[in-house]
PAFI-943805 format. One line per 8 residues: number of its first residue (from 0); for each residue x, y, z of N, C-alpha, C. Coordinates in steps of 0.1 Angstrom, whole numbers, plus 5000, padded with zeros to 4 digits. Layout:
NUM = X Y Z X Y Z X Y Z ~ ...
***
This chain:
0 = 3526 2818 3391 3533 2819 3404 3533 2805 3410 ~ 3542 2803 3419 3544 2790 3425 3553 2791 3437 ~ 3560 2780 3440 3569 2780 3452 3582 2773 3447 ~ 3593 2778 3452 3606 2772 3450 3610 2765 3463 ~ 3613 2752 3461 3616 2744 3473 3631 2743 3473 ~ 3637 2748 3484 3651 2749 3486 3657 2739 3496 ~ 3665 2730 3491 3673 2721 3500 3685 2729 3505 ~ 3693 2722 3513 3706 2728 3518 3715 2732 3506
8 = 3716 2723 3496 3724 2727 3484 3715 2734 3474 ~ 3718 2746 3470 3710 2754 3461 3709 2747 3447 ~ 3718 2739 3444 3717 2733 3430 3706 2723 3430 ~ 3700 2720 3441 3688 2711 3441 3675 2718 3442 ~ 3675 2732 3441 3663 2739 3442 3653 2735 3431 ~ 3640 2734 3434 3630 2729 3424 3617 2735 3427 ~ 3609 2736 3416 3595 2740 3416 3586 2729 3422 ~ 3592 2717 3423 3584 2705 3428 3590 2702 3442
16 = 3581 2697 3451 3586 2693 3464 3596 2682 3463 ~ 3605 2682 3472 3615 2671 3472 3610 2658 3478 ~ 3614 2647 3473 3610 2634 3477 3620 2629 3488 ~ 3617 2631 3500 3626 2628 3511 3629 2613 3512 ~ 3621 2604 3506 3624 2590 3506 3637 2587 3499 ~ 3641 2596 3490 3654 2594 3483 3666 2594 3493 ~ 3665 2600 3504 3676 2601 3514 3678 2587 3519 ~ 3668 2580 3523 3669 2566 3528 3675 2557 3518
24 = 3671 2559 3505 3676 2550 3494 3690 2553 3490 ~ 3693 2566 3489 3706 2570 3482 3714 2580 3490 ~ 3709 2586 3501 3716 2596 3508 3713 2610 3501 ~ 3723 2618 3500 3721 2631 3494 3710 2640 3501 ~ 3711 2640 3515 3701 2648 3522 3702 2662 3518 ~ 3714 2667 3515 3715 2681 3511 3707 2684 3498 ~ 3703 2674 3490 3696 2676 3478 3681 2672 3479 ~ 3677 2664 3489 3664 2659 3489 3655 2662 3501
32 = 3660 2671 3509 3652 2676 3520 3650 2691 3519 ~ 3637 2695 3518 3634 2709 3517 3637 2716 3530 ~ 3645 2726 3530 3648 2734 3542 3639 2746 3543 ~ 3636 2752 3531 3626 2763 3531 3620 2764 3518 ~ 3609 2771 3517 3601 2773 3505 3599 2788 3503 ~ 3601 2793 3491 3599 2807 3489 3589 2809 3477 ~ 3581 2819 3477 3572 2821 3466 3579 2827 3454 ~ 3576 2823 3442 3582 2828 3430 3571 2831 3420
40 = 3574 2841 3411 3565 2843 3400 3571 2836 3388 ~ 3562 2829 3380 3567 2822 3369 3559 2826 3357 ~ 3564 2823 3345 3557 2826 3332 3561 2814 3323 ~ 3553 2812 3313 3556 2801 3304 3564 2805 3292 ~ 3571 2796 3285 3578 2799 3273 3568 2804 3262 ~ 3556 2798 3262 3546 2803 3252 3541 2817 3255 ~ 3540 2821 3268 3536 2834 3271 3547 2844 3266 ~ 3559 2841 3268 3570 2849 3264 3571 2850 3249
48 = 3568 2839 3242 3568 2838 3227 3556 2847 3222 ~ 3544 2845 3228 3532 2852 3223 3534 2867 3225 ~ 3541 2872 3235 3543 2886 3237 3555 2892 3230 ~ 3562 2883 3222 3573 2888 3214 3586 2890 3222 ~ 3586 2886 3235 3597 2887 3243 3608 2876 3241 ~ 3603 2865 3234 3612 2854 3231 3607 2849 3217 ~ 3610 2856 3206 3604 2853 3193 3608 2840 3188 ~ 3620 2835 3190 3625 2822 3186 3637 2818 3194
56 = 3640 2805 3193 3652 2800 3200 3657 2789 3191 ~ 3670 2790 3189 3677 2779 3181 3680 2767 3190 ~ 3685 2770 3202 3690 2759 3211 3684 2762 3225 ~ 3677 2752 3230 3671 2754 3243 3677 2744 3253 ~ 3682 2749 3264 3687 2740 3275 3678 2742 3287 ~ 3674 2731 3292 3665 2731 3304 3670 2721 3314 ~ 3674 2727 3326 3678 2719 3337 3672 2726 3350 ~ 3660 2722 3353 3653 2728 3364 3648 2719 3375
64 = 3656 2708 3376 3654 2699 3387 3639 2693 3388 ~ 3634 2687 3378 3622 2680 3378 3610 2686 3371 ~ 3611 2699 3368 3599 2706 3362 3601 2707 3346 ~ 3610 2700 3341 3613 2701 3326 3601 2699 3317 ~ 3594 2688 3320 3583 2684 3311 3572 2695 3312 ~ 3569 2700 3323 3559 2711 3324 3563 2723 3316 ~ 3576 2727 3317 3581 2738 3309 3580 2735 3294 ~ 3583 2723 3290 3582 2720 3276 3568 2720 3271
72 = 3559 2714 3279 3545 2714 3275 3539 2728 3274 ~ 3544 2737 3282 3539 2751 3282 3547 2759 3272 ~ 3554 2753 3263 3563 2760 3254 3562 2754 3240 ~ 3551 2748 3237 3549 2741 3224 3551 2751 3212 ~ 3546 2763 3212 3548 2772 3201 3562 2776 3199 ~ 3569 2778 3210 3583 2782 3210 3592 2770 3205 ~ 3588 2758 3208 3595 2746 3204 3595 2745 3189 ~ 3585 2750 3182 3585 2749 3167 3595 2758 3161
80 = 3601 2767 3169 3612 2776 3163 3626 2770 3167 ~ 3626 2759 3174 3638 2754 3180 3644 2743 3171 ~ 3658 2743 3170 3665 2733 3162 3671 2722 3171 ~ 3674 2726 3183 3681 2716 3192 3677 2719 3207 ~ 3676 2708 3215 3673 2709 3229 3682 2700 3237 ~ 3687 2706 3248 3694 2697 3258 3685 2698 3271 ~ 3681 2687 3276 3672 2686 3287 3677 2676 3297 ~ 3676 2680 3310 3680 2670 3320 3667 2662 3323
88 = 3669 2649 3325 3658 2640 3328 3663 2630 3339 ~ 3653 2625 3346 3656 2617 3357 3650 2603 3355 ~ 3657 2593 3361 3652 2579 3361 3645 2576 3374 ~ 3646 2585 3384 3642 2583 3397 3632 2594 3402 ~ 3623 2591 3411 3614 2601 3416 3621 2610 3426 ~ 3629 2618 3421 3637 2627 3431 3628 2638 3437 ~ 3617 2641 3430 3608 2651 3435 3594 2645 3434 ~ 3585 2650 3442 3571 2645 3442 3564 2650 3430
96 = 3559 2641 3422 3552 2644 3410 3561 2647 3398 ~ 3573 2643 3399 3583 2646 3388 3581 2636 3377 ~ 3579 2641 3364 3579 2633 3353 3593 2627 3350 ~ 3593 2614 3347 3606 2607 3345 3609 2607 3330 ~ 3621 2602 3327 3625 2601 3313 3615 2595 3304 ~ 3608 2585 3309 3598 2577 3301 3586 2586 3297 ~ 3584 2597 3303 3573 2607 3299 3579 2618 3291 ~ 3591 2622 3294 3597 2634 3287 3600 2630 3272
104 = 3606 2619 3270 3610 2615 3256 3598 2613 3247 ~ 3587 2606 3251 3576 2605 3242 3570 2619 3238 ~ 3570 2628 3248 3565 2641 3245 3573 2648 3234 ~ 3586 2647 3236 3595 2654 3226 3595 2647 3212 ~ 3593 2634 3212 3591 2627 3199 3579 2632 3192 ~ 3568 2634 3200 3555 2639 3194 3557 2653 3189 ~ 3566 2660 3195 3569 2674 3191 3579 2675 3179 ~ 3582 2663 3173 3591 2663 3162 3606 2664 3165
112 = 3610 2660 3176 3624 2659 3180 3629 2645 3181 ~ 3642 2643 3179 3647 2629 3181 3660 2630 3190 ~ 3661 2620 3198 3673 2619 3207 3685 2616 3199 ~ 3696 2624 3200 3708 2621 3193 3720 2619 3202 ~ 3718 2622 3215 3729 2619 3224 3724 2619 3238 ~ 3731 2611 3247 3729 2611 3261 3742 2615 3267 ~ 3742 2625 3276 3754 2629 3283 3752 2631 3298 ~ 3763 2632 3305 3763 2635 3319 3755 2625 3327
120 = 3756 2612 3324 3748 2602 3331 3754 2600 3345 ~ 3745 2601 3355 3749 2600 3369 3743 2587 3374 ~ 3751 2579 3381 3747 2567 3388 3748 2569 3403 ~ 3738 2564 3410 3737 2565 3424 3737 2551 3430 ~ 3745 2550 3441 3745 2537 3448 3735 2538 3459 ~ 3729 2526 3461 3719 2525 3472 3726 2525 3485 ~ 3720 2529 3496 3726 2528 3509 3723 2515 3515 ~ 3730 2509 3524 3743 2515 3528 3754 2512 3516
128 = 3762 2522 3515 3773 2521 3505 3782 2509 3507 ~ 3785 2501 3497 3794 2490 3500 3809 2495 3502 ~ 3816 2487 3509 3830 2490 3511 3838 2489 3498 ~ 3850 2495 3498 3858 2494 3486 3862 2480 3483 ~ 3862 2476 3470 3864 2461 3467 3878 2456 3472 ~ 3888 2464 3473 3901 2460 3478 3902 2459 3493 ~ 3892 2464 3500 3892 2464 3514 3883 2453 3520 ~ 3874 2447 3511 3865 2437 3516 3870 2423 3514
136 = 3866 2414 3522 3870 2400 3520 3860 2392 3513 ~ 3850 2398 3506 3840 2391 3499 3838 2396 3485 ~ 3832 2388 3477 3829 2392 3463 3820 2404 3462 ~ 3824 2414 3455 3816 2426 3454 3804 2424 3444 ~ 3792 2427 3448 3782 2428 3438 3783 2440 3429 ~ 3776 2440 3419 3776 2452 3410 3775 2464 3418 ~ 3784 2473 3417 3784 2485 3426 3785 2498 3419 ~ 3783 2498 3407 3783 2511 3399 3771 2520 3404
144 = 3761 2514 3408 3749 2522 3412 3739 2521 3400 ~ 3727 2527 3403 3717 2527 3392 3716 2541 3386 ~ 3712 2541 3373 3711 2553 3366 3701 2562 3374 ~ 3705 2575 3376 3697 2584 3384 3692 2595 3375 ~ 3701 2601 3367 3697 2612 3358 3707 2614 3347 ~ 3703 2621 3337 3713 2624 3326 3707 2636 3318 ~ 3715 2640 3308 3711 2650 3299 3708 2644 3286 ~ 3698 2647 3279 3695 2643 3266 3697 2654 3256
152 = 3703 2651 3245 3704 2661 3234 3695 2657 3223 ~ 3686 2666 3218 3676 2663 3208 3677 2673 3197 ~ 3675 2669 3185 3674 2678 3174 3660 2677 3167 ~ 3656 2687 3161 3643 2687 3153 3645 2676 3142 ~ 3635 2668 3140 3636 2658 3130 3638 2664 3116 ~ 3645 2658 3107 3647 2664 3094 3634 2668 3087 ~ 3623 2661 3088 3611 2664 3082 3605 2677 3088 ~ 3607 2679 3101 3603 2692 3107 3611 2704 3102
160 = 3624 2702 3099 3632 2713 3094 3627 2716 3080 ~ 3625 2706 3072 3621 2707 3058 3608 2715 3057 ~ 3598 2713 3066 3585 2720 3066 3585 2732 3074 ~ 3597 2736 3079 3597 2749 3086 3593 2749 3101 ~ 3590 2737 3107 3586 2737 3121 3598 2741 3130 ~ 3610 2738 3126 3621 2742 3135 3627 2756 3132 ~ 3621 2763 3123 3625 2776 3120 3614 2787 3121 ~ 3602 2782 3125 3591 2791 3127 3585 2797 3114
168 = 3589 2790 3103 3584 2795 3090 3571 2788 3085 ~ 3562 2785 3094 3549 2779 3090 3539 2790 3086
***
């Protein structure tokens, strides 16, 4: 069990508390300020796997707004049945205690997965937002923004497949 932290925009709901310092840096108050918290019952992937309620998974997609690494860590036995994973990762501390991409990738490499693609890369501009380049009378600095989050696509390494780790045949 735990708590679900709900900002104004439900797409930002997270099991981790929101980092309100993100509002000053990037805006998005609707995603980074908790409006209410509700209790939730949770279970782990490994508990579901051990009880036979989730015997195997070929493709696992995780987008849970910051709690991805905790879910993966509590799903090691299920990961051994998995061939591919798509996981959202963050470059920024959007939530308090949120593991960043630098922690998620090494964990998955240890679990015999390798990154094969990066998709849905989001860039956020720092506040205050610069004016449009055609409306300003000065040279625009780099204004694409910094990498905020993306999805990683990973597959079980070929050696893991050969030895049955990705099919559960150990």
